[in-house]
N, C-alpha and C positions, 0 to 999 in steps of 0.2 A: 714414561714419557712416551715413545712411540707411540702406543697405542691412542692417547690424547690429540697428539700430531695427525693423524691416520683420522681419526672423528672428526677434525676439527676442519679436517679439507675436502672432506663428503660432505659438513653438513655446508657447508661455504660451497661446494660443488652444485650443492641442492639446492641452497637460495638464489645460488647466481638463474639454473633452468629454473625456477620458479619465475623467476624476472622474465628473462627471456620468454617463458610460454603466455606471460598475463602483461602483455605491452599495451591490451586494448582501453581507448578512452571511456573513464564513465563518467556520466554526470551523477551528482552527489548532491542529493537539496536535503537540506536540516534548518528549520526555522524559516530564517530569510536569506540563507545565503544557497546560493547556485556553486558548486564548485565542479570541475574537471579537470581528473586524475588517473593515471594509469591506473589497472584493478591493482597490481601489486604492489603500488604506494598504500594504495588505499588499506589494504588487510595488513602490511606492514604497520601504517601509522594505529590501525584498531589493535593490533595486536600487543604495541606499547604502551596504546590506554589501558587495555589487561594488564599488563604487567604490573604498571603503575597502580592501578587500583588495588590489585590481590599486594601491592606491597604495602600500600595503606591501610587495607585492612589488617594484616598481618601484624603491623607494628602497631596497631591500637590494639589488638587482641594480647599482644605481650605486654604493654603498657596497663591492662587493664589485670591481666593476672600477676604481675608485679605487685600490684594495688591490693589486690585482694589477699597476695600471700605477705606482706606489711601490715597489714590490717590484721588478719590472722597473729603474727606477731605480738603486737602488740596489747590484742586480745589474752593470749596467754601470757603476758608478761604483767599485765596486770591482775591478772586468775592468779599467777605464781605469787605476788607481791601481799594479794589478800590474803590467801592460805596463810603464808608466814609470818604476819601479822599477828601478834596476841591478841585471844578474847578479851574485852572487857572484864572487871572482876564484876559477878553477879552481886544484888543486894541480897538481902533476906527476905523469903515471903513467908 
């Protein structure tokens, strides 16, 4: 518990130092917009966008994996049902 507290305080201190050292205002041009913001705010916004994109991609990957497992289970169940089904009688040849 104490380790987590110390780690959290250290990360918070580093974040504050980052903000204090990057207070220069920069101009951001994107498509038709011109924005003026501090460099630290811009970097935090880009980091947040990266976290959101990563979360969405991970969610999609988990969804695809569950769908693949479910379809494999259905295929296995159909195979087992077919395997256990008695064969029709053969006609004389």
